[in-house]
PDB file of N, CA, C and O in Angstrom:
ATOM      1  N   UNK A   1     153.307  89.231 223.417  1.00  0.00           N
ATOM      2  CA  UNK A   1     152.188  87.773 223.701  1.00  0.00           C
ATOM      3  C   UNK A   1     151.839  88.282 222.991  1.00  0.00           C
ATOM      4  O   UNK A   1     152.806  88.545 222.275  1.00  0.00           O
ATOM      5  N   UNK A   2     150.968  88.704 222.581  1.00  0.00           N
ATOM      6  CA  UNK A   2     149.613  89.037 221.203  1.00  0.00           C
ATOM      7  C   UNK A   2     150.430  89.563 220.149  1.00  0.00           C
ATOM      8  O   UNK A   2     151.366  90.363 220.171  1.00  0.00           O
ATOM      9  N   UNK A   3     149.809  88.871 219.126  1.00  0.00           N
ATOM     10  CA  UNK A   3     150.599  89.373 217.839  1.00  0.00           C
ATOM     11  C   UNK A   3     150.089  90.706 217.664  1.00  0.00           C
ATOM     12  O   UNK A   3     149.160  90.991 218.420  1.00  0.00           O
ATOM     13  N   UNK A   4     150.486  91.651 216.807  1.00  0.00           N
ATOM     14  CA  UNK A   4     150.345  93.219 216.247  1.00  0.00           C
ATOM     15  C   UNK A   4     148.996  93.374 215.694  1.00  0.00           C
ATOM     16  O   UNK A   4     149.110  92.824 214.599  1.00  0.00           O
ATOM     17  N   UNK A   5     147.711  93.817 215.796  1.00  0.00           N
ATOM     18  CA  UNK A   5     147.015  93.662 215.440  1.00  0.00           C
ATOM     19  C   UNK A   5     147.075  94.658 214.158  1.00  0.00           C
ATOM     20  O   UNK A   5     146.582  94.300 213.088  1.00  0.00           O
ATOM     21  N   UNK A   6     147.582  95.683 214.283  1.00  0.00           N
ATOM     22  CA  UNK A   6     147.440  96.429 213.276  1.00  0.00           C
ATOM     23  C   UNK A   6     148.452  96.108 211.983  1.00  0.00           C
ATOM     24  O   UNK A   6     148.549  96.817 210.981  1.00  0.00           O
ATOM     25  N   UNK A   7     149.122  94.971 212.223  1.00  0.00           N
ATOM     26  CA  UNK A   7     150.384  94.289 211.095  1.00  0.00           C
ATOM     27  C   UNK A   7     149.231  93.726 210.644  1.00  0.00           C
ATOM     28  O   UNK A   7     148.509  94.281 209.815  1.00  0.00           O
ATOM     29  N   UNK A   8     148.979  92.548 211.181  1.00  0.00           N
ATOM     30  CA  UNK A   8     147.811  91.610 210.917  1.00  0.00           C
ATOM     31  C   UNK A   8     146.533  92.316 210.055  1.00  0.00           C
ATOM     32  O   UNK A   8     146.135  91.788 209.016  1.00  0.00           O
ATOM     33  N   UNK A   9     146.033  93.346 210.495  1.00  0.00           N
ATOM     34  CA  UNK A   9     144.767  93.641 209.040  1.00  0.00           C
ATOM     35  C   UNK A   9     145.753  94.568 207.865  1.00  0.00           C
ATOM     36  O   UNK A   9     145.085  94.929 206.896  1.00  0.00           O
ATOM     37  N   UNK A  10     146.888  94.891 207.838  1.00  0.00           N
ATOM     38  CA  UNK A  10     147.705  95.932 207.423  1.00  0.00           C
ATOM     39  C   UNK A  10     147.503  94.881 206.050  1.00  0.00           C
ATOM     40  O   UNK A  10     147.174  95.151 204.895  1.00  0.00           O
ATOM     41  N   UNK A  11     147.897  93.392 206.794  1.00  0.00           N
ATOM     42  CA  UNK A  11     148.237  92.800 205.691  1.00  0.00           C
ATOM     43  C   UNK A  11     147.486  91.936 204.704  1.00  0.00           C
ATOM     44  O   UNK A  11     147.990  91.606 203.630  1.00  0.00           O
ATOM     45  N   UNK A  12     145.694  91.403 205.265  1.00  0.00           N
ATOM     46  CA  UNK A  12     145.180  91.437 204.901  1.00  0.00           C
ATOM     47  C   UNK A  12     144.199  92.097 204.376  1.00  0.00           C
ATOM     48  O   UNK A  12     143.284  91.425 203.900  1.00  0.00           O
ATOM     49  N   UNK A  13     144.106  93.680 204.309  1.00  0.00           N
ATOM     50  CA  UNK A  13     143.391  94.229 204.023  1.00  0.00           C
ATOM     51  C   UNK A  13     142.734  94.316 202.488  1.00  0.00           C
ATOM     52  O   UNK A  13     141.786  95.058 202.227  1.00  0.00           O
ATOM     53  N   UNK A  14     143.526  93.251 201.301  1.00  0.00           N
ATOM     54  CA  UNK A  14     143.350  94.049 200.040  1.00  0.00           C
ATOM     55  C   UNK A  14     142.377  92.442 199.966  1.00  0.00           C
ATOM     56  O   UNK A  14     141.617  92.363 199.000  1.00  0.00           O
ATOM     57  N   UNK A  15     142.403  91.389 200.813  1.00  0.00           N
ATOM     58  CA  UNK A  15     141.283  90.316 200.583  1.00  0.00           C
ATOM     59  C   UNK A  15     140.983  90.363 201.754  1.00  0.00           C
ATOM     60  O   UNK A  15     141.451  89.494 202.489  1.00  0.00           O
ATOM     61  N   UNK A  16     140.281  91.184 202.200  1.00  0.00           N
ATOM     62  CA  UNK A  16     138.829  91.680 203.344  1.00  0.00           C
ATOM     63  C   UNK A  16     137.670  91.281 202.460  1.00  0.00           C
ATOM     64  O   UNK A  16     137.959  90.968 201.305  1.00  0.00           O
ATOM     65  N   UNK A  17     136.238  91.240 202.876  1.00  0.00           N
ATOM     66  CA  UNK A  17     136.012  91.583 202.456  1.00  0.00           C
ATOM     67  C   UNK A  17     135.436  89.907 201.123  1.00  0.00           C
ATOM     68  O   UNK A  17     136.013  88.870 200.796  1.00  0.00           O
ATOM     69  N   UNK A  18     133.633  90.724 200.663  1.00  0.00           N
ATOM     70  CA  UNK A  18     132.999  89.478 199.631  1.00  0.00           C
ATOM     71  C   UNK A  18     133.074  90.817 198.085  1.00  0.00           C
ATOM     72  O   UNK A  18     132.909  92.036 198.050  1.00  0.00           O
ATOM     73  N   UNK A  19     133.413  89.735 196.978  1.00  0.00           N
ATOM     74  CA  UNK A  19     133.479  90.278 195.931  1.00  0.00           C
ATOM     75  C   UNK A  19     132.095  90.577 195.167  1.00  0.00           C
ATOM     76  O   UNK A  19     131.385  89.699 195.658  1.00  0.00           O
ATOM     77  N   UNK A  20     131.463  91.123 194.467  1.00  0.00           N
ATOM     78  CA  UNK A  20     130.054  91.839 193.992  1.00  0.00           C
ATOM     79  C   UNK A  20     129.707  90.204 193.436  1.00  0.00           C
ATOM     80  O   UNK A  20     128.557  89.792 193.593  1.00  0.00           O
ATOM     81  N   UNK A  21     130.469  89.546 192.960  1.00  0.00           N
ATOM     82  CA  UNK A  21     129.516  88.380 191.789  1.00  0.00           C
ATOM     83  C   UNK A  21     129.461  87.186 193.347  1.00  0.00           C
ATOM     84  O   UNK A  21     128.535  86.379 193.429  1.00  0.00           O
ATOM     85  N   UNK A  22     130.430  87.248 194.323  1.00  0.00           N
ATOM     86  CA  UNK A  22     130.483  86.590 195.433  1.00  0.00           C
ATOM     87  C   UNK A  22     128.539  86.703 196.026  1.00  0.00           C
ATOM     88  O   UNK A  22     127.765  85.747 196.075  1.00  0.00           O
ATOM     89  N   UNK A  23     128.295  87.823 196.306  1.00  0.00           N
ATOM     90  CA  UNK A  23     126.925  88.217 197.167  1.00  0.00           C
ATOM     91  C   UNK A  23     125.958  87.914 195.961  1.00  0.00           C
ATOM     92  O   UNK A  23     124.942  87.302 196.288  1.00  0.00           O
ATOM     93  N   UNK A  24     126.082  88.219 194.664  1.00  0.00           N
ATOM     94  CA  UNK A  24     125.325  88.105 193.829  1.00  0.00           C
ATOM     95  C   UNK A  24     124.953  86.255 193.535  1.00  0.00           C
ATOM     96  O   UNK A  24     123.877  85.732 193.245  1.00  0.00           O
ATOM     97  N   UNK A  25     125.970  85.785 193.696  1.00  0.00           N
ATOM     98  CA  UNK A  25     125.942  84.276 193.360  1.00  0.00           C
ATOM     99  C   UNK A  25     125.436  83.798 194.799  1.00  0.00           C
ATOM    100  O   UNK A  25     124.863  82.717 194.663  1.00  0.00           O
ATOM    101  N   UNK A  26     125.446  84.275 196.289  1.00  0.00           N
ATOM    102  CA  UNK A  26     124.776  84.074 197.169  1.00  0.00           C
ATOM    103  C   UNK A  26     123.280  83.948 196.939  1.00  0.00           C
ATOM    104  O   UNK A  26     122.636  82.918 196.741  1.00  0.00           O
ATOM    105  N   UNK A  27     122.840  85.262 197.009  1.00  0.00           N
ATOM    106  CA  UNK A  27     121.013  85.600 196.533  1.00  0.00           C
ATOM    107  C   UNK A  27     120.759  85.233 195.687  1.00  0.00           C
ATOM    108  O   UNK A  27     119.548  85.060 195.556  1.00  0.00           O
ATOM    109  N   UNK A  28     121.519  84.901 194.683  1.00  0.00           N
ATOM    110  CA  UNK A  28     120.874  83.773 193.526  1.00  0.00           C
ATOM    111  C   UNK A  28     121.011  82.116 194.280  1.00  0.00           C
ATOM    112  O   UNK A  28     121.195  81.219 193.458  1.00  0.00           O
ATOM    113  N   UNK A  29     120.977  81.928 194.929  1.00  0.00           N
ATOM    114  CA  UNK A  29     120.912  80.348 195.620  1.00  0.00           C
ATOM    115  C   UNK A  29     119.894  80.891 196.663  1.00  0.00           C
ATOM    116  O   UNK A  29     118.849  80.289 196.910  1.00  0.00           O
ATOM    117  N   UNK A  30     120.261  82.099 197.285  1.00  0.00           N
ATOM    118  CA  UNK A  30     118.582  82.425 198.617  1.00  0.00           C
ATOM    119  C   UNK A  30     117.487  82.502 197.701  1.00  0.00           C
ATOM    120  O   UNK A  30     116.394  82.034 198.022  1.00  0.00           O
ATOM    121  N   UNK A  31     117.714  83.163 196.355  1.00  0.00           N
ATOM    122  CA  UNK A  31     116.209  82.807 196.338  1.00  0.00           C
ATOM    123  C   UNK A  31     116.152  81.867 195.223  1.00  0.00           C
ATOM    124  O   UNK A  31     115.276  82.280 194.463  1.00  0.00           O
ATOM    125  N   UNK A  32     116.605  80.945 194.834  1.00  0.00           N
ATOM    126  CA  UNK A  32     116.083  79.345 194.350  1.00  0.00           C
ATOM    127  C   UNK A  32     115.255  79.015 195.768  1.00  0.00           C
ATOM    128  O   UNK A  32     114.055  78.792 195.928  1.00  0.00           O
ATOM    129  N   UNK A  33     116.323  79.067 196.712  1.00  0.00           N
ATOM    130  CA  UNK A  33     116.040  78.067 197.883  1.00  0.00           C
ATOM    131  C   UNK A  33     114.085  78.904 198.114  1.00  0.00           C
ATOM    132  O   UNK A  33     113.024  78.280 198.119  1.00  0.00           O
ATOM    133  N   UNK A  34     114.207  79.789 198.204  1.00  0.00           N
ATOM    134  CA  UNK A  34     113.011  80.712 198.486  1.00  0.00           C
ATOM    135  C   UNK A  34     111.807  80.309 197.593  1.00  0.00           C
ATOM    136  O   UNK A  34     110.707  80.158 198.124  1.00  0.00           O
ATOM    137  N   UNK A  35     111.974  80.126 196.233  1.00  0.00           N
ATOM    138  CA  UNK A  35     111.224  79.530 194.831  1.00  0.00           C
ATOM    139  C   UNK A  35     110.441  78.248 195.223  1.00  0.00           C
ATOM    140  O   UNK A  35     109.530  77.673 194.628  1.00  0.00           O
ATOM    141  N   UNK A  36     111.132  77.935 196.531  1.00  0.00           N
ATOM    142  CA  UNK A  36     111.425  76.576 196.280  1.00  0.00           C
ATOM    143  C   UNK A  36     110.106  75.727 197.883  1.00  0.00           C
ATOM    144  O   UNK A  36     109.218  74.938 198.205  1.00  0.00           O
ATOM    145  N   UNK A  37     110.864  76.564 198.179  1.00  0.00           N
ATOM    146  CA  UNK A  37     110.455  76.744 200.296  1.00  0.00           C
ATOM    147  C   UNK A  37     108.805  77.331 200.312  1.00  0.00           C
ATOM    148  O   UNK A  37     107.669  76.946 200.589  1.00  0.00           O
ATOM    149  N   UNK A  38     109.252  78.064 200.008  1.00  0.00           N
ATOM    150  CA  UNK A  38     108.092  78.439 199.965  1.00  0.00           C
ATOM    151  C   UNK A  38     106.443  78.443 200.401  1.00  0.00           C
ATOM    152  O   UNK A  38     105.681  78.791 201.303  1.00  0.00           O
ATOM    153  N   UNK A  39     106.489  77.647 198.776  1.00  0.00           N
ATOM    154  CA  UNK A  39     105.741  76.973 198.041  1.00  0.00           C
ATOM    155  C   UNK A  39     105.735  75.859 198.862  1.00  0.00           C
ATOM    156  O   UNK A  39     105.699  76.512 199.905  1.00  0.00           O
ATOM    157  N   UNK A  40     105.739  75.124 199.108  1.00  0.00           N
ATOM    158  CA  UNK A  40     106.003  74.014 199.902  1.00  0.00           C
ATOM    159  C   UNK A  40     105.456  74.319 201.371  1.00  0.00           C
ATOM    160  O   UNK A  40     104.491  73.684 201.796  1.00  0.00           O
ATOM    161  N   UNK A  41     106.208  75.495 202.295  1.00  0.00           N
ATOM    162  CA  UNK A  41     105.413  74.939 203.548  1.00  0.00           C
ATOM    163  C   UNK A  41     104.109  75.735 203.434  1.00  0.00           C
ATOM    164  O   UNK A  41     103.577  76.073 204.491  1.00  0.00           O
ATOM    165  N   UNK A  42     103.381  76.162 201.972  1.00  0.00           N
ATOM    166  CA  UNK A  42     102.120  76.725 202.540  1.00  0.00           C
ATOM    167  C   UNK A  42     101.039  75.974 202.101  1.00  0.00           C
ATOM    168  O   UNK A  42      99.845  76.227 202.263  1.00  0.00           O
ATOM    169  N   UNK A  43     101.848  74.477 201.198  1.00  0.00           N
ATOM    170  CA  UNK A  43     100.489  73.689 200.455  1.00  0.00           C
ATOM    171  C   UNK A  43     100.413  72.835 201.725  1.00  0.00           C
ATOM    172  O   UNK A  43      99.449  72.128 202.019  1.00  0.00           O
ATOM    173  N   UNK A  44     101.885  73.019 202.674  1.00  0.00           N
ATOM    174  CA  UNK A  44     101.674  71.492 203.696  1.00  0.00           C
ATOM    175  C   UNK A  44     100.786  72.055 205.179  1.00  0.00           C
ATOM    176  O   UNK A  44     100.080  71.340 205.891  1.00  0.00           O
ATOM    177  N   UNK A  45     101.080  73.587 205.377  1.00  0.00           N
ATOM    178  CA  UNK A  45      99.900  74.569 206.274  1.00  0.00           C
ATOM    179  C   UNK A  45      98.228  74.133 205.676  1.00  0.00           C
ATOM    180  O   UNK A  45      97.448  73.470 206.360  1.00  0.00           O
ATOM    181  N   UNK A  46      97.860  74.732 204.087  1.00  0.00           N
ATOM    182  CA  UNK A  46      96.601  74.122 204.040  1.00  0.00           C
ATOM    183  C   UNK A  46      95.898  72.714 204.466  1.00  0.00           C
ATOM    184  O   UNK A  46      94.890  72.475 205.131  1.00  0.00           O
ATOM    185  N   UNK A  47      97.133  71.631 203.607  1.00  0.00           N
ATOM    186  CA  UNK A  47      96.715  71.007 203.804  1.00  0.00           C
ATOM    187  C   UNK A  47      96.254  70.733 205.175  1.00  0.00           C
ATOM    188  O   UNK A  47      95.072  70.591 205.488  1.00  0.00           O
ATOM    189  N   UNK A  48      97.238  70.670 205.953  1.00  0.00           N
ATOM    190  CA  UNK A  48      96.954  70.378 207.266  1.00  0.00           C
ATOM    191  C   UNK A  48      95.925  71.150 208.486  1.00  0.00           C
ATOM    192  O   UNK A  48      95.632  70.743 209.611  1.00  0.00           O
ATOM    193  N   UNK A  49      95.458  72.613 207.662  1.00  0.00           N
ATOM    194  CA  UNK A  49      94.260  73.136 207.941  1.00  0.00           C
ATOM    195  C   UNK A  49      92.930  71.875 207.328  1.00  0.00           C
ATOM    196  O   UNK A  49      91.951  71.372 207.877  1.00  0.00           O
ATOM    197  N   UNK A  50      93.433  71.770 206.189  1.00  0.00           N
ATOM    198  CA  UNK A  50      91.782  71.062 205.554  1.00  0.00           C
ATOM    199  C   UNK A  50      91.682  68.945 206.554  1.00  0.00           C
ATOM    200  O   UNK A  50      90.703  68.278 206.892  1.00  0.00           O
ATOM    201  N   UNK A  51      93.217  68.656 206.651  1.00  0.00           N
ATOM    202  CA  UNK A  51      93.003  67.588 207.160  1.00  0.00           C
ATOM    203  C   UNK A  51      92.332  67.924 208.920  1.00  0.00           C
ATOM    204  O   UNK A  51      91.510  67.160 209.426  1.00  0.00           O
ATOM    205  N   UNK A  52      92.738  68.873 209.475  1.00  0.00           N
ATOM    206  CA  UNK A  52      92.027  69.162 210.684  1.00  0.00           C
ATOM    207  C   UNK A  52      90.313  69.361 210.792  1.00  0.00           C
ATOM    208  O   UNK A  52      89.577  69.104 211.745  1.00  0.00           O
ATOM    209  N   UNK A  53      89.998  69.885 209.523  1.00  0.00           N
ATOM    210  CA  UNK A  53      88.443  69.875 209.662  1.00  0.00           C
ATOM    211  C   UNK A  53      87.931  68.665 209.257  1.00  0.00           C
ATOM    212  O   UNK A  53      86.779  68.512 209.662  1.00  0.00           O
ATOM    213  N   UNK A  54      88.335  67.802 208.645  1.00  0.00           N
ATOM    214  CA  UNK A  54      88.067  66.292 208.102  1.00  0.00           C
ATOM    215  C   UNK A  54      87.913  65.687 208.991  1.00  0.00           C
ATOM    216  O   UNK A  54      87.202  64.698 208.813  1.00  0.00           O
ATOM    217  N   UNK A  55      88.582  65.960 210.715  1.00  0.00           N
ATOM    218  CA  UNK A  55      88.140  65.308 211.949  1.00  0.00           C
ATOM    219  C   UNK A  55      86.499  64.539 212.025  1.00  0.00           C
ATOM    220  O   UNK A  55      86.123  63.989 213.060  1.00  0.00           O
TER     221      UNK A  55
END
């Protein structure tokens, strides 16, 4: 009724996991997004604090 798990894992073991290039590409994209978002969020927080004191 259920497929043979051992046969399935042996067939796909050659293609399992990620390559080093793929992992590095993801890390580069995350670094770029972090570089853009962190200063923006800090700027928004700073402006919101200044706006509260102006009331």
